[in-house]
N, C-alpha and C positions, 0 to 999 in steps of 0.2 A: 504494500500500500504506500502511495507517495506521501510526501510530507504534508501537502495541502489537505488531503482528506483525513490524514491522521490527526492533525490539529483541529480540523473542523468538527470531527466526532467528539473529541475531548472537550472542546470549548462550548459545544451546544448540548451538553448532557442534560441540564435542567430543562431546556426548551423541548428536547425530545421526549423526556418523561412527562412534561406537561401535555404534549400532544397525545402521548400514550393514554393518559387518564381522560382526556377529552374524548378519545375514540372508544375506550373501554368502560368508562365511568367506574362503577363499583363492582363490575361483573367479572373481572378477569381472575383475581386471586381468591382462593378459598380462605375462610377464617381459620386461624391457626390455633386449634384446640389442643395441640400436642405439646405446646411449649412447657407447661408445668410438669409433664411427664419426663421431659428431657432435662429440665433445669429445676431442681428442687428449690432453688432460691426464689422462684416465683410462687411457691405454695404459701398459703396463709398459715403463719405460725403465731399469729397474735401480735406481732411487732408492726408498728407504723414504719413504713419505708417509702422512700422516693425513688422512682425509676424514670429513666429517659429512654424512649424508643427512637433510635436513629433510623431515618428512612421509613417512616411509618406508613407511607402510602395512604390508603383510604381507611385504615384502622383495623385491618384483619388480625393483627396481633393485639392491639389495644383493647378492643371492646370485649372479646372473650375474657381477657384478664381482669377488666373492671368488674365483671360479674363474679369471677372466680375468687378474687382476693380483695375483700373490702378494706383491708389495711394499707393498700397501695395508693399513693398519689402518683399519677402517670403524666409526665411531660412527654410530648411526642413532636417530632419535626420531620419535614421533608422539603426537598428543594423545589417541589412542584406546588405552586400556589393553588392549582386546581385540586390536587389531592387533599390539601389542608381544608379547603372549602367543603369537600365531601365529608371529612372527619367532623367538622364543626356542625354540619347539618344533620348528622346521624342522630336518631332519637335517643341513643344511649350515651351521647356526649353530655357530661355533667360537671359538677363542681370539683370532681376528683381528677379532672383531666385538663391539661394546658397544652393546646396544639398551636404550633407556630411555624411559619415558613423560615427555613434556614438552609443556605448552601454551606454545608460544613467544610467545604474545601477553601472557603474564604471568609465566611461570616462567623463571628465569635458566638458560641453557644451561651457564654456567660451574660450576654445581653438579654437573654430570656430566662435563664436558670441561674440561681445563686451559685457562686463559687464554693467548692468543697461541700456540696449539699446532697449529692446523690449516693445512694447505697448500691444501686444497680444501673448499668447501662446495657441495653440489648441492641445488638447489631445482627439482625437476621436478614440474610440475603440483601445486604445494603452496601458493604464496602466494595463488593465486586463491581458496582456501577461506577466506581471512581478510578481514574488512572493511577498507576502505582506511584508516580512521582509526587502525588498530592496526599498520599496516605499518611505520611509522617505528620503533616500538619493536622490532619483529621484526628489522629490518636492524641496528639498534644491538646487539641481543642476539647476532646472528650475528657481527658485527664483533668483539665482545669476545673470542671464542675463536679468531679467525684470526690467523695470522702477518702481519706487514707484508709486502705483496707477494702474499699469498694470494689465490686466485681463487674467485669465486662462479660456478658454472655454472648457467644459468637456462633453463628452458623452461616455457611456460605458454600459456594461451589468449590469442589475439590479438583485438583489437577487430574487430568485424564477422565473426567466425568464424561459420560456418553454424549452429553450436549456439546462439549468441546470437540470431541472426535467427529461429530457430524457436521461441523461448520464446513462450508464449501470454500474453495480457494477464493481469495480476495476479501475475506471477512476478518483476517488476522491483522490487527492494528500494530501489534508488537508482541513480543514473547508472552504467551498466556493471556493476552488481552484481545478480545474479539468484539466486533460490532454486529448486532442483529439487523435484520431487514428493516426494522423501524428506527434504526439509528441509535438505540440504547446500547450501552457497553456491558460486557461481561468478562470479569477477570476470574481466572481459575487458580486457586491457592494451593501451594504445597505447604506441608506442616512446617518445614524449615523456614520458608519465607515469612509465614505468619508469626512464628515464634520470634524471629529476629526483629520484625517490625514492632512488636509490643515490648520486647525486652529493652531495646535501645531507646524506647520512649518512656521508661520508668514503671514498667509492670513486671510482675513475675507470673510464670505459667503455672496454672493449677492443673489443667488438662488440655490436651490437644490431639485429636484423633480423626481419622477418616471414618465416616459413617456410610455404609452401603445400603441402598434401598432399591428394591425391585419395583419397577413401574411398568404398567401395561397400557399400550395405546390400543384402545378397543376398535377404533376405526380401521387401523392398519393390521390389527391382530398381531401386534409385536410386543414382546416383553423384553425390557432391557434394564440394565443396572445403572442407577444414579450414584454418584460419588460426591459426598459432601464433606466439609471440614466442620467439626464441632469442637469448640474450645471455651475455656474460661481463663481469664487473666485478672490478677489482683493488683490494684494500685499500691505501689510501695510507699 
């Protein structure tokens, strides 16, 4: 891919996601009812906690969690203005939720969330939408609003995931970074890359593993294996 298109896709990330939500509204992603099974930190243990969901989209993570855990206050952000409008117009949006527009590659989260205030930050299929050279800024940005000992809950696309292997020639922007047909980006993480990213930005690894999930495409009658990275990192 030539330099012009490489820079175009990187610079138009928020615009392309805004177009995505204009086209698909709230109908594309399913609600994430699995998160508390994968991350015990999201379960209600009676403690009042504050959480920030990065890249919240239209609230598929946020709204199931609001119902599940009455002791969580949830901040959530996305760089799509349209997505945040969908969150705020949801019937389940209430006083336990603070949704705001934020491009975490350049806007300071601390303008909307108090410094050193968060117990948990969730990054679920979010960081993969960001070019690798901007990821250090993102992690520092997140770190600023977390308490010492606060935990990042992470799940995203793993290296050699079937979706990566199925990209056709011309979609590779650079190593492990691809552009979809709608202009949105997808980065595929190795465990080593993710570990180094968080460690050099002031976190320690709690866990960091590949998760394999079998998926069936009923239309094409094909079953294939998805490969995700699931991890936890603690602010030192």
